[in-house]
N, C-alpha and C positions, 0 to 999 in steps of 0.2 A: 778708169786713170779719168785725172780730174780734169780740171781746165786750165791750157795755160794762160798766166798772167804776166802782168809787168809791173816790175815794182820801179820807183826811184827813189833811190836815200839821198838825203842831204849826205854831206861832207861827215862829219861825222859818226853819224848810223852807217856812211860805207867804212868809214876806220873799221871800227867794231865793228861789221860783219866780216874784215877781213880777219880783224885778229881772231875771230870765232873760226873760220875759215882755216886758218895758217895752225891753229889749237888741231884741227880735226888733222887736217895734211900731214901732220906729225903723227897723230895718236891713233892711224886705221882709215881717216876717212872719209868725208859724210858732204854729201853733194848737194848744193845751192839749194835745193828742194826740200831736201833732212832736215835742213840748222831752222828752214823758216820754218817746218812743218813742227816741226819743236819747238819753235817761239809760239807757235800759232796757239797750240796744243796745253801749251802751258798758261797764256793768257786766258782757253776759254774755262781750264777747272774753273778760277777763279771768277773770270764775268758771269757761266753759269751759277755758278754756287749763290751770288749776289741775286741776278736775275728769277731764280728757283726760288728762294726766301722771301722776294717781296712781291713774287707771286701768289705764295702757300699766304703769305699774309692779308695780305686783299681780298682769298677767296674766305678764310679763316674770319674777315669783318664782319661778314654777312654772316656766318653760319655758324655762331660764335655762342649761339642758343639754343643750335640745336645738336647733344652732343653725340645723339646717333648717325648726323648727316657728316661728323668732325671726323667723329674714327674712320665713316667709310673714306670721306676725302682721304685722308692721312690712307688708307691703304691703299688706293688710286695710286696716289702721289710715291712711295715704294716702290711700284710695279714700274711705274711709268717714270720715276726717276733714270732706272736703272736704264732702260728702252731708250731716252732723249742721251746717255753720255754711249750708250755703243752705235746711235746713230749720227750722234753729232751737231741734235737740236736741244731744246730748251721746255724744262715741265711744259710749260705755258701753250708751246707748240703742240707735244704730246696730249696736253688733256684737250685742246684743241677736238682733233681727231676723234679721240675718245667721245669726246660730247656729241660728234656728230654721228661718231655710229652708232652710240650707244642711246641717246635721249627718247629715242621712240622706234621702237621697232621697224618703221616703215619706212627708217633713213639707211638706205642702203647706197646711196650714190655720193662721190666725193667728188668734187666741180674740181674739173682740168686733171684729172688721171686716166691713163688709159683702161680700159676698163678688165684685165687682166691688176694689174697695182689694185684698184679700185675692190675687187676680188678680195686678195692679199690682205690690203689696210684692212678692209672689212672685219674679216675674219680673224686677224690680229686680234682686235678690239675689244670683238666680240666675247674671245675667249678671257681675254681680262676681265669683261665683265662678267662675262657666268663666273668664272676664281672669286671675283669679288663676291657675288651675290654668297655663293655657296663657304666663304669664310663668315657670312655671318647669318647661315641659317638659312638664305631665300631661297624659293625658286627667284629665275631672271623674271619671270611674267607674274610675281607677288605685287600686293599695290603696295606695300611698304618699301620695294624697292624702286620701284617707279616715284614715290615720294620724292624719297633719297636724292638718285637720277636728276628729278625736276629741282628739286631748290637746288643743287647744286649747278644747272644748266641756268636758272635763272642768275643767280650770284656769277656767273662769270661772265655771259650777257652783260651783266650792270658794267663790270670792271673793264669789257673791254671798249665801251663808248665811248 
């Protein structure tokens, strides 16, 4: 279950909420939480679409000259966008974890996560990394895959400043 939140509406919003609540009480009923959750989900999709687009543009700005890196980045985004939608995060958030796990072979510790969570997250992103490498016919230890990852990592760190 999620956290309990307290919400204070202004008068207009309270009236709008009551109209929606009345509507659903006549047509099968929805709880207050379900009504609020539906509103959040509707906004989330629009907000995340905008944030993900901006994030991609920022990364693409620094890698545009390298077609191979751009192609790998697009494939990573395709996978991570699905993952971010399922988890309720953003592409940038997922890319951050992906880079932390995959930037170098020795990076197996994710700060602030319990041991089991760290293992699960690490394995999830390692599998994505391996899938991307296979898509491009590369071994994960290949120098070219390391170069691509380093370029992406450098651009990611540059936009995070």
